[in-house]
N, CA, C and O atoms as a printed pandas DataFrame, in Angstrom:
     atom_number atom_name residue_name chain_id  residue_number  x_coord  y_coord  z_coord
0              1         N          MET        A               1    0.980   -1.198   -0.497
1              2        CA          MET        A               1    0.021   -0.037   -0.042
2              3         C          MET        A               1    0.571    0.958    0.251
3              4         O          MET        A               1    1.344    0.979    1.208
4              5         N          THR        A               2    0.251    2.324   -0.691
5              6        CA          THR        A               2    1.249    3.727   -0.732
6              7         C          THR        A               2    0.664    4.308   -0.070
7              8         O          THR        A               2   -0.552    4.120   -0.017
8              9         N          ILE        A               3    1.314    5.299    0.748
9             10        CA          ILE        A               3    0.918    6.654    1.486
10            11         C          ILE        A               3    0.883    7.653    0.747
11            12         O          ILE        A               3    1.971    7.870    0.213
12            13         N          ILE        A               4   -0.024    8.457    0.452
13            14        CA          ILE        A               4    0.505    9.498   -0.153
14            15         C          ILE        A               4   -0.078   10.885    0.751
15            16         O          ILE        A               4   -1.217   11.285    0.993
16            17         N          LYS        A               5    1.372   11.421    1.132
17            18        CA          LYS        A               5    1.662   12.632    1.664
18            19         C          LYS        A               5    1.395   14.083    0.964
19            20         O          LYS        A               5    2.303   14.594    0.309
20            21         N          PRO        A               6    0.131   14.741    1.112
21            22        CA          PRO        A               6    0.580   15.755    0.295
22            23         C          PRO        A               6    1.434   16.898    0.974
23            24         O          PRO        A               6    1.819   16.838    2.142
24            25         N          ILE        A               7    1.631   17.717    0.299
25            26        CA          ILE        A               7    2.577   18.648    0.175
26            27         C          ILE        A               7    2.303   19.890    0.623
27            28         O          ILE        A               7    1.908   20.450   -0.399
28            29         N          THR        A               8    2.250   20.863    1.703
29            30        CA          THR        A               8    1.984   22.388    1.310
30            31         C          THR        A               8    2.564   23.045    0.935
31            32         O          THR        A               8    3.487   22.362    0.492
32            33         N          ALA        A               9    2.783   24.058    0.725
33            34        CA          ALA        A               9    3.375   25.423    0.073
34            35         C          ALA        A               9    3.978   25.964    1.162
35            36         O          ALA        A               9    4.805   26.822    0.855
36            37         N          GLN        A              10    3.848   25.749    2.425
37            38        CA          GLN        A              10    4.837   25.515    4.217
38            39         C          GLN        A              10    6.298   24.384    3.807
39            40         O          GLN        A              10    7.484   24.708    3.853
40            41         N          ASP        A              11    5.947   23.553    3.569
41            42        CA          ASP        A              11    6.963   22.207    3.159
42            43         C          ASP        A              11    7.805   22.748    2.525
43            44         O          ASP        A              11    9.008   22.601    2.741
44            45         N          ILE        A              12    7.168   23.690    1.360
45            46        CA          ILE        A              12    7.841   23.568    0.273
46            47         C          ILE        A              12    9.087   25.364    0.999
47            48         O          ILE        A              12   10.275   25.494    1.294
48            49         N          ARG        A              13    8.136   26.110    0.977
49            50        CA          ARG        A              13    9.517   26.784    1.515
50            51         C          ARG        A              13   10.547   26.489    2.767
51            52         O          ARG        A              13   11.774   26.584    2.725
52            53         N          GLN        A              14    9.932   26.200    3.619
53            54        CA          GLN        A              14   11.362   25.148    4.398
54            55         C          GLN        A              14   11.707   24.283    3.519
55            56         O          GLN        A              14   12.906   24.142    3.758
56            57         N          ARG        A              15   11.433   23.555    2.588
57            58        CA          ARG        A              15   12.597   22.892    2.465
58            59         C          ARG        A              15   13.462   23.721    1.236
59            60         O          ARG        A              15   14.650   23.397    1.237
60            61         N          GLU        A              16   13.232   24.353    0.578
61            62        CA          GLU        A              16   13.950   25.949   -0.464
62            63         C          GLU        A              16   14.753   26.786    0.988
63            64         O          GLU        A              16   15.761   27.450    0.744
64            65         N          PHE        A              17   14.333   26.716    2.194
65            66        CA          PHE        A              17   15.143   27.770    2.931
66            67         C          PHE        A              17   16.212   26.554    3.851
67            68         O          PHE        A              17   17.136   26.970    4.550
68            69         N          LEU        A              18   15.914   25.070    3.717
69            70        CA          LEU        A              18   16.865   24.363    4.203
70            71         C          LEU        A              18   18.125   24.452    2.895
71            72         O          LEU        A              18   19.244   24.883    3.176
72            73         N          GLN        A              19   17.861   24.098    1.797
73            74        CA          GLN        A              19   19.100   23.795    0.667
74            75         C          GLN        A              19   19.303   25.280    0.987
75            76         O          GLN        A              19   20.476   25.612    1.165
76            77         N          ASP        A              20   18.508   26.087    1.075
77            78        CA          ASP        A              20   19.408   27.361    0.938
78            79         C          ASP        A              20   20.777   27.584    1.823
79            80         O          ASP        A              20   21.918   27.828    1.428
80            81         N          ALA        A              21   20.120   27.368    3.550
81            82        CA          ALA        A              21   21.614   27.152    4.402
82            83         C          ALA        A              21   22.261   26.055    4.121
83            84         O          ALA        A              21   23.115   25.697    4.932
84            85         N          VAL        A              22   22.108   25.524    3.333
85            86        CA          VAL        A              22   23.298   24.156    3.691
86            87         C          VAL        A              22   24.002   24.534    2.083
87            88         O          VAL        A              22   24.967   23.918    1.632
88            89         N          GLU        A              23   23.381   25.531    1.444
89            90        CA          GLU        A              23   24.358   25.931    0.088
90            91         C          GLU        A              23   25.476   27.138    0.876
91            92         O          GLU        A              23   26.696   27.206    0.730
92            93         N          LYS        A              24   24.662   27.938    1.654
93            94        CA          LYS        A              24   25.657   29.141    2.608
94            95         C          LYS        A              24   26.573   28.716    3.470
95            96         O          LYS        A              24   27.724   29.143    3.556
96            97         N          ALA        A              25   25.939   27.639    4.298
97            98        CA          ALA        A              25   27.160   26.855    5.076
98            99         C          ALA        A              25   28.436   25.949    4.454
99           100         O          ALA        A              25   29.441   25.476    4.986
100          101         N          LYS        A              26   27.926   25.932    3.089
101          102        CA          LYS        A              26   28.499   25.655    2.587
102          103         C          LYS        A              26   29.323   24.041    3.277
103          104         O          LYS        A              26   30.467   23.905    3.711
104          105         N          LEU        A              27   28.248   23.052    3.148
105          106        CA          LEU        A              27   28.089   21.614    3.196
106          107         C          LEU        A              27   29.359   20.907    2.489
107          108         O          LEU        A              27   29.988   21.734    1.829
108          109         N          ASN        A              28   29.839   19.779    2.448
109          110        CA          ASN        A              28   30.585   19.286    1.778
110          111         C          ASN        A              28   29.786   17.954    2.075
111          112         O          ASN        A              28   29.159   17.634    3.085
112          113         N          LEU        A              29   30.092   16.983    0.380
113          114        CA          LEU        A              29   29.150   16.026    0.025
114          115         C          LEU        A              29   28.569   14.942    1.112
115          116         O          LEU        A              29   27.525   14.311    0.944
116          117         N          SER        A              30   29.559   14.818    2.433
117          118        CA          SER        A              30   29.683   13.289    2.553
118          119         C          SER        A              30   28.382   13.838    4.039
119          120         O          SER        A              30   27.590   13.094    4.618
120          121         N          GLU        A              31   28.670   15.772    4.333
121          122        CA          GLU        A              31   27.799   15.784    5.346
122          123         C          GLU        A              31   26.184   16.023    5.049
123          124         O          GLU        A              31   25.301   15.764    5.866
124          125         N          VAL        A              32   25.964   16.579    3.691
125          126        CA          VAL        A              32   24.418   16.094    3.255
126          127         C          VAL        A              32   24.238   15.089    2.375
127          128         O          VAL        A              32   23.424   15.122    1.452
128          129         N          LEU        A              33   25.150   13.972    2.686
129          130        CA          LEU        A              33   24.675   12.682    2.634
130          131         C          LEU        A              33   24.233   12.167    3.710
131          132         O          LEU        A              33   23.375   11.288    3.628
132          133         N          ALA        A              34   24.841   12.706    5.289
133          134        CA          ALA        A              34   24.486   12.630    6.441
134          135         C          ALA        A              34   23.081   13.121    6.156
135          136         O          ALA        A              34   22.119   12.649    5.550
136          137         N          LEU        A              35   23.291   14.113    6.741
137          138        CA          LEU        A              35   21.829   14.781    6.551
138          139         C          LEU        A              35   20.659   13.764    6.020
139          140         O          LEU        A              35   19.963   12.983    6.668
140          141         N          ASN        A              36   20.681   13.989    4.892
141          142        CA          ASN        A              36   19.942   13.259    3.826
142          143         C          ASN        A              36   19.582   11.754    4.739
143          144         O          ASN        A              36   18.424   11.442    5.016
144          145         N          GLU        A              37   20.730   10.959    5.112
145          146        CA          GLU        A              37   20.179    9.868    5.757
146          147         C          GLU        A              37   19.287    9.880    6.858
147          148         O          GLU        A              37   18.257    9.254    7.107
148          149         N          ARG        A              38   20.061   10.914    7.569
149          150        CA          ARG        A              38   19.493   10.534    9.277
150          151         C          ARG        A              38   17.921   11.067    9.253
151          152         O          ARG        A              38   17.021   10.568    9.929
152          153         N          TYR        A              39   17.746   12.376    8.177
153          154        CA          TYR        A              39   15.839   13.142    8.182
154          155         C          TYR        A              39   15.645   13.086    6.871
155          156         O          TYR        A              39   14.677   13.722    6.453
156          157         N          GLY        A              40   16.488   12.326    5.872
157          158        CA          GLY        A              40   15.263   12.204    5.008
158          159         C          GLY        A              40   15.063   13.157    4.026
159          160         O          GLY        A              40   14.065   12.999    3.323
160          161         N          THR        A              41   15.690   13.995    3.839
161          162        CA          THR        A              41   15.266   15.306    3.948
162          163         C          THR        A              41   15.613   15.571    2.213
163          164         O          THR        A              41   15.042   16.505    1.651
164          165         N          LYS        A              42   16.440   14.811    1.554
165          166        CA          LYS        A              42   16.816   14.834   -0.349
166          167         C          LYS        A              42   17.253   15.859   -0.099
167          168         O          LYS        A              42   16.336   16.616   -0.417
168          169         N          LEU        A              43   18.355   16.688    0.407
169          170        CA          LEU        A              43   18.866   17.719   -0.346
170          171         C          LEU        A              43   19.930   17.308   -1.420
171          172         O          LEU        A              43   20.646   16.310   -1.500
172          173         N          GLU        A              44   19.756   18.722   -2.444
173          174        CA          GLU        A              44   20.985   17.998   -3.150
174          175         C          GLU        A              44   22.096   18.913   -2.872
175          176         O          GLU        A              44   21.935   19.968   -2.259
176          177         N          TYR        A              45   23.576   18.380   -3.463
177          178        CA          TYR        A              45   24.517   19.051   -3.149
178          179         C          TYR        A              45   25.202   19.769   -4.042
179          180         O          TYR        A              45   25.564   19.136   -5.033
180          181         N          VAL        A              46   25.454   20.762   -3.997
181          182        CA          VAL        A              46   26.105   22.210   -5.063
182          183         C          VAL        A              46   27.362   22.541   -4.489
183          184         O          VAL        A              46   27.713   23.195   -3.508
184          185         N          PRO        A              47   28.171   21.640   -5.746
185          186        CA          PRO        A              47   29.778   21.918   -5.028
186          187         C          PRO        A              47   29.903   23.484   -5.624
187          188         O          PRO        A              47   29.272   24.185   -6.416
188          189         N          GLU        A              48   31.149   23.621   -4.734
189          190        CA          GLU        A              48   31.376   24.876   -4.990
190          191         C          GLU        A              48   32.584   25.167   -6.042
191          192         O          GLU        A              48   33.657   24.686   -5.680
192          193         N          LYS        A              49   32.600   25.792   -7.145
193          194        CA          LYS        A              49   33.723   26.032   -7.659
194          195         C          LYS        A              49   33.662   24.709   -8.471
195          196         O          LYS        A              49   34.702   24.674   -9.128
196          197         N          ASP        A              50   33.015   23.754   -8.690
197          198        CA          ASP        A              50   33.053   22.113   -9.288
198          199         C          ASP        A              50   34.298   21.495   -8.858
199          200         O          ASP        A              50   35.131   20.858   -9.502
200          201         N          ILE        A              51   34.235   21.898   -7.342
201          202        CA          ILE        A              51   35.391   21.187   -6.197
202          203         C          ILE        A              51   34.101   20.146   -5.357
203          204         O          ILE        A              51   33.028   20.515   -4.880
204          205         N          ILE        A              52   34.633   18.921   -5.406
205          206        CA          ILE        A              52   33.632   18.019   -4.609
206          207         C          ILE        A              52   34.483   18.035   -3.586
207          208         O          ILE        A              52   35.683   17.867   -3.802
208          209         N          GLU        A              53   33.896   18.283   -2.043
209          210        CA          GLU        A              53   34.525   17.804   -1.307
210          211         C          GLU        A              53   33.923   16.387   -0.088
211          212         O          GLU        A              53   32.735   16.159    0.142
212          213         N          LEU        A              54   34.787   15.826    0.360
213          214        CA          LEU        A              54   34.483   14.379    1.255
214          215         C          LEU        A              54   35.366   14.876    1.864
215          216         O          LEU        A              54   36.397   15.392    1.434
216          217         N          SER        A              55   34.616   14.607    4.066
217          218        CA          SER        A              55   34.880   14.300    4.698
218          219         C          SER        A              55   34.918   12.652    5.228
219          220         O          SER        A              55   33.951   12.119    5.773
220          221         N          ILE        A              56   36.610   11.756    4.877
221          222        CA          ILE        A              56   36.498   10.531    5.327
222          223         C          ILE        A              56   36.718   10.403    6.680
223          224         O          ILE        A              56   36.776   11.544    7.140
224          225         N          TYR        A              57   36.872    9.558    7.569
225          226        CA          TYR        A              57   37.376    8.796    8.755
226          227         C          TYR        A              57   38.103    7.899    8.482
227          228         O          TYR        A              57   37.525    7.240    7.618
228          229         N          ASN        A              58   39.206    7.399    8.746
229          230        CA          ASN        A              58   40.143    6.379    8.572
230          231         C          ASN        A              58   41.046    6.365    9.960
231          232         O          ASN        A              58   41.577    7.276   10.595
232          233         N          ASP        A              59   40.978    4.683   10.185
233          234        CA          ASP        A              59   42.761    4.376   11.053
234          235         C          ASP        A              59   43.772    4.405   10.708
235          236         O          ASP        A              59   44.306    3.524   10.035
236          237         N          THR        A              60   44.373    5.607   11.152
237          238        CA          THR        A              60   45.272    6.232   10.568
238          239         C          THR        A              60   46.552    5.324   11.365
239          240         O          THR        A              60   47.706    5.752   11.361
240          241         N          ASN        A              61   46.078    3.707   12.204
241          242        CA          ASN        A              61   47.292    3.730   12.802
242          243         C          ASN        A              61   47.295    2.410   12.303
243          244         O          ASN        A              61   47.774    1.611   13.108
244          245         N          ALA        A              62   46.988    2.015   11.440
245          246        CA          ALA        A              62   47.146    0.781   10.919
246          247         C          ALA        A              62   47.431    0.869    9.364
247          248         O          ALA        A              62   46.512    0.673    8.568
248          249         N          PRO        A              63   48.923    1.215    8.869
249          250        CA          PRO        A              63   48.963    1.695    7.312
250          251         C          PRO        A              63   48.645    0.377    5.913
251          252         O          PRO        A              63   48.399    0.571    4.723
252          253         N          ARG        A              64   48.784   -0.938    6.694
253          254        CA          ARG        A              64   48.019   -1.583    5.482
254          255         C          ARG        A              64   46.721   -0.605    4.873
255          256         O          ARG        A              64   46.578   -0.088    3.765
256          257         N          ALA        A              65   45.758   -0.589    6.221
257          258        CA          ALA        A              65   44.233   -0.148    6.037
258          259         C          ALA        A              65   43.977    1.052    5.286
259          260         O          ALA        A              65   42.977    1.360    4.638
260          261         N          SER        A              66   45.374    1.869    5.541
261          262        CA          SER        A              66   45.116    3.285    5.175
262          263         C          SER        A              66   45.481    3.051    3.577
263          264         O          SER        A              66   44.553    3.229    2.788
264          265         N          LYS        A              67   46.674    2.693    3.088
265          266        CA          LYS        A              67   46.572    2.412    1.836
266          267         C          LYS        A              67   45.687    1.823    1.173
267          268         O          LYS        A              67   45.288    2.409    0.166
268          269         N          GLU        A              68   45.139    0.587    1.490
269          270        CA          GLU        A              68   43.796    0.011    0.979
270          271         C          GLU        A              68   42.963    1.546    1.192
271          272         O          GLU        A              68   43.512    2.573    0.793
272          273         N          PHE        A              69   42.091    1.578    1.614
273          274        CA          PHE        A              69   41.783    3.009    2.050
274          275         C          PHE        A              69   41.749    4.212    1.095
275          276         O          PHE        A              69   40.834    4.964    0.758
276          277         N          ALA        A              70   42.931    4.149    0.802
277          278        CA          ALA        A              70   43.763    5.429    0.071
278          279         C          ALA        A              70   43.092    5.239   -1.294
279          280         O          ALA        A              70   42.929    6.185   -2.065
280          281         N          ALA        A              71   42.503    3.311   -1.714
281          282        CA          ALA        A              71   42.803    3.250   -2.796
282          283         C          ALA        A              71   41.498    3.671   -3.053
283          284         O          ALA        A              71   41.196    4.390   -4.005
284          285         N          TRP        A              72   40.414    3.065   -1.895
285          286        CA          TRP        A              72   38.912    3.197   -2.398
286          287         C          TRP        A              72   38.996    4.514   -2.840
287          288         O          TRP        A              72   38.571    4.917   -3.922
288          289         N          CYS        A              73   39.663    5.309   -1.814
289          290        CA          CYS        A              73   38.808    7.278   -1.881
290          291         C          CYS        A              73   39.358    7.237   -3.153
291          292         O          CYS        A              73   38.545    7.865   -3.831
292          293         N          ASN        A              74   40.209    6.891   -3.840
293          294        CA          ASN        A              74   40.291    7.362   -5.349
294          295         C          ASN        A              74   39.416    6.797   -6.300
295          296         O          ASN        A              74   39.087    7.522   -7.239
296          297         N          ASP        A              75   38.848    5.325   -6.230
297          298        CA          ASP        A              75   38.082    4.578   -6.857
298          299         C          ASP        A              75   36.646    5.958   -6.926
299          300         O          ASP        A              75   35.861    6.265   -7.823
300          301         N          CYS        A              76   36.866    6.499   -5.471
301          302        CA          CYS        A              76   35.126    6.605   -5.198
302          303         C          CYS        A              76   35.331    8.290   -5.553
303          304         O          CYS        A              76   34.306    8.926   -5.797
304          305         N          ALA        A              77   36.455    8.892   -5.574
305          306        CA          ALA        A              77   36.189   10.126   -5.952
306          307         C          ALA        A              77   36.286   10.285   -7.815
307          308         O          ALA        A              77   35.909   11.322   -8.360
308          309         N          GLU        A              78   36.759    9.274   -8.493
309          310        CA          GLU        A              78   36.877    8.807   -9.989
310          311         C          GLU        A              78   34.839    8.872  -10.277
311          312         O          GLU        A              78   33.960    9.520  -10.846
312          313         N          MET        A              79   35.045    7.802   -9.485
313          314        CA          MET        A              79   33.304    7.739  -10.218
314          315         C          MET        A              79   32.642    9.158   -9.225
315          316         O          MET        A              79   32.108    9.735  -10.173
316          317         N          LEU        A              80   32.445    9.737   -8.450
317          318        CA          LEU        A              80   31.995   11.223   -8.510
318          319         C          LEU        A              80   32.459   12.079   -9.722
319          320         O          LEU        A              80   31.602   12.403  -10.544
320          321         N          SER        A              81   34.017   12.550   -9.934
321          322        CA          SER        A              81   34.003   13.237  -10.855
322          323         C          SER        A              81   33.133   12.356  -11.867
323          324         O          SER        A              81   32.257   13.213  -11.981
324          325         N          GLN        A              82   32.674   11.305  -12.705
325          326        CA          GLN        A              82   32.442   11.095  -13.669
326          327         C          GLN        A              82   30.800   11.569  -13.383
327          328         O          GLN        A              82   30.190   11.883  -14.405
328          329         N          LYS        A              83   29.996   11.650  -12.015
329          330        CA          LYS        A              83   28.336   11.928  -11.984
330          331         C          LYS        A              83   28.726   13.263  -12.184
331          332         O          LYS        A              83   28.110   13.956  -12.994
332          333         N          PHE        A              84   29.785   13.757  -11.469
333          334        CA          PHE        A              84   29.778   15.263  -11.384
334          335         C          PHE        A              84   30.171   16.113  -12.708
335          336         O          PHE        A              84   30.387   17.325  -12.705
336          337         N          LYS        A              85   30.220   15.371  -13.693
337          338        CA          LYS        A              85   30.785   16.101  -15.262
338          339         C          LYS        A              85   32.118   15.961  -14.831
339          340         O          LYS        A              85   31.938   16.660  -13.834
340          341         N          GLY        A              86   33.513   15.590  -14.725
341          342        CA          GLY        A              86   34.565   15.643  -14.545
342          343         C          GLY        A              86   34.950   16.835  -13.510
343          344         O          GLY        A              86   36.022   17.439  -13.506
344          345         N          SER        A              87   33.744   17.069  -12.546
345          346        CA          SER        A              87   34.141   18.153  -11.628
346          347         C          SER        A              87   35.441   17.488  -10.918
347          348         O          SER        A              87   35.529   16.261  -10.907
348          349         N          LYS        A              88   36.561   18.379  -10.261
349          350        CA          LYS        A              88   38.106   17.939   -9.137
350          351         C          LYS        A              88   37.427   17.278   -7.876
351          352         O          LYS        A              88   36.283   17.729   -7.811
352          353         N          ILE        A              89   37.587   16.691   -7.196
353          354        CA          ILE        A              89   37.061   15.687   -6.034
354          355         C          ILE        A              89   38.955   16.424   -4.615
355          356         O          ILE        A              89   40.178   16.284   -4.645
356          357         N          GLN        A              90   38.324   16.852   -4.054
357          358        CA          GLN        A              90   39.133   16.909   -2.712
358          359         C          GLN        A              90   38.713   15.906   -1.252
359          360         O          GLN        A              90   37.715   16.138   -0.570
360          361         N          THR        A              91   39.405   15.113   -1.053
361          362        CA          THR        A              91   38.749   14.512   -0.316
362          363         C          THR        A              91   40.084   14.750    1.236
363          364         O          THR        A              91   41.306   14.600    1.211
364          365         N          GLN        A              92   39.034   15.213    2.573
365          366        CA          GLN        A              92   39.581   15.371    3.668
366          367         C          GLN        A              92   39.823   13.555    4.592
367          368         O          GLN        A              92   38.971   12.800    5.060
368          369         N          ILE        A              93   41.115   13.450    4.535
369          370        CA          ILE        A              93   41.002   12.239    5.765
370          371         C          ILE        A              93   41.305   12.690    6.990
371          372         O          ILE        A              93   42.115   13.576    7.265
372          373         N          PHE        A              94   40.698   12.119    7.656
373          374        CA          PHE        A              94   40.624   12.287    9.716
374          375         C          PHE        A              94   40.888   11.468   10.167
375          376         O          PHE        A              94   40.899   10.399    9.557
376          377         N          GLY        A              95   41.299   11.584   11.710
377          378        CA          GLY        A              95   41.367    9.927   12.146
378          379         C          GLY        A              95   40.553    8.996   12.257
379          380         O          GLY        A              95   39.623    9.432   11.579
380          381         N          ASN        A              96   40.166    7.814   12.707
381          382        CA          ASN        A              96   39.360    7.339   13.160
382          383         C          ASN        A              96   38.503    7.059   13.960
383          384         O          ASN        A              96   38.780    6.916   15.151
384          385         N          GLU        A              97   36.744    6.859   13.278
385          386        CA          GLU        A              97   36.136    7.514   13.969
386          387         C          GLU        A              97   34.912    6.538   14.341
387          388         O          GLU        A              97   34.448    6.172   13.261
388          389         N          LYS        A              98   34.128    5.911   15.479
389          390        CA          LYS        A              98   33.778    5.026   15.330
390          391         C          LYS        A              98   31.989    4.644   14.368
391          392         O          LYS        A              98   31.310    3.653   14.100
392          393         N          ASN        A              99   31.912    6.523   14.105
393          394        CA          ASN        A              99   30.973    6.551   13.750
394          395         C          ASN        A              99   31.295    7.520   12.444
395          396         O          ASN        A              99   32.029    8.508   12.446
396          397         N          THR        A             100   30.754    7.122   11.634
397          398        CA          THR        A             100   31.105    7.944   10.612
398          399         C          THR        A             100   30.660    9.123    9.820
399          400         O          THR        A             100   31.145   10.076    9.210
400          401         N          LEU        A             101   29.069    8.407   10.235
401          402        CA          LEU        A             101   28.080    9.175    9.803
402          403         C          LEU        A             101   27.036   10.302   10.716
403          404         O          LEU        A             101   26.234   11.222   10.558
404          405         N          GLY        A             102   27.766    9.403   11.850
405          406        CA          GLY        A             102   27.400   10.717   13.407
406          407         C          GLY        A             102   28.280   11.448   12.928
407          408         O          GLY        A             102   27.786   12.515   12.565
408          409         N          SER        A             103   30.095   11.339   12.632
409          410        CA          SER        A             103   30.613   12.806   13.004
410          411         C          SER        A             103   29.861   12.974   11.637
411          412         O          SER        A             103   28.682   13.029   11.987
412          413         N          ASN        A             104   29.895   13.074   10.403
413          414        CA          ASN        A             104   29.511   14.138    9.543
414          415         C          ASN        A             104   28.206   15.033    9.831
415          416         O          ASN        A             104   28.048   16.249    9.713
416          417         N          LEU        A             105   27.244   13.932   10.285
417          418        CA          LEU        A             105   26.094   14.546   10.567
418          419         C          LEU        A             105   26.605   15.625   12.002
419          420         O          LEU        A             105   26.499   16.846   11.889
420          421         N          HIS        A             106   26.984   15.181   12.905
421          422        CA          HIS        A             106   27.974   16.322   14.073
422          423         C          HIS        A             106   27.829   17.410   13.029
423          424         O          HIS        A             106   26.824   18.021   12.666
424          425         N          ASN        A             107   29.116   17.496   12.634
425          426        CA          ASN        A             107   29.742   18.702   11.690
426          427         C          ASN        A             107   28.723   19.023   10.954
427          428         O          ASN        A             107   28.117   19.853   11.633
428          429         N          ALA        A             108   28.078   18.846    9.827
429          430        CA          ALA        A             108   26.991   19.341    9.232
430          431         C          ALA        A             108   25.642   20.510    9.761
431          432         O          ALA        A             108   25.127   21.548    9.344
432          433         N          LEU        A             109   25.445   19.182   11.403
433          434        CA          LEU        A             109   24.787   20.464   11.988
434          435         C          LEU        A             109   24.955   21.929   12.823
435          436         O          LEU        A             109   24.408   22.986   13.139
436          437         N          LYS        A             110   26.215   21.068   12.915
437          438        CA          LYS        A             110   27.451   22.115   13.970
438          439         C          LYS        A             110   27.333   23.627   12.889
439          440         O          LYS        A             110   27.027   24.758   13.268
440          441         N          LYS        A             111   27.774   23.071   11.120
441          442        CA          LYS        A             111   27.833   24.239   10.435
442          443         C          LYS        A             111   26.713   25.056   10.207
443          444         O          LYS        A             111   26.729   26.285   10.143
444          445         N          LEU        A             112   25.598   24.210   10.071
445          446        CA          LEU        A             112   23.863   24.766   10.069
446          447         C          LEU        A             112   23.819   25.881   10.943
447          448         O          LEU        A             112   23.687   27.044   10.564
448          449         N          ARG        A             113   23.946   25.461   12.263
449          450        CA          ARG        A             113   23.358   26.220   13.454
450          451         C          ARG        A             113   24.677   28.238   13.396
451          452         O          ARG        A             113   24.441   29.404   13.709
452          453         N          LYS        A             114   25.650   27.653   12.943
453          454        CA          LYS        A             114   26.238   28.891   12.646
454          455         C          LYS        A             114   25.587   29.858   11.837
455          456         O          LYS        A             114   25.728   31.076   11.950
456          457         N          MET        A             115   24.787   29.201   10.925
457          458        CA          MET        A             115   24.732   30.104   10.065
458          459         C          MET        A             115   22.607   30.782   10.212
459          460         O          MET        A             115   21.884   31.274    9.345
460          461         N          VAL        A             116   22.358   30.486   11.538
461          462        CA          VAL        A             116   21.082   30.742   12.285
462          463         C          VAL        A             116   21.455   31.962   12.916
463          464         O          VAL        A             116   20.660   32.542   13.657
């Protein structure tokens, strides 16, 4: 069974307001994806100056894992570059975090709070 929820003008205004705030806060792709995953917002990511920014957490204490992880990041960057029509990918790799989604969500909300 499909449930259809009517969309009001207020819903549209709130979505536009949030999308505008995300762009002004300069959230990176990882942070926008975290918001979408957690809140189901369906926000769009708009790369600034054709540079797509990712925040990825990795265990820097494991050299072998770090090499494999760096290779994986390069593969992801290449796929994203094709999707975003040749944009440059900038990856920020941070130390180990138990919950990467939570870390990106925390960073996104922190940036959005600064906009208020």
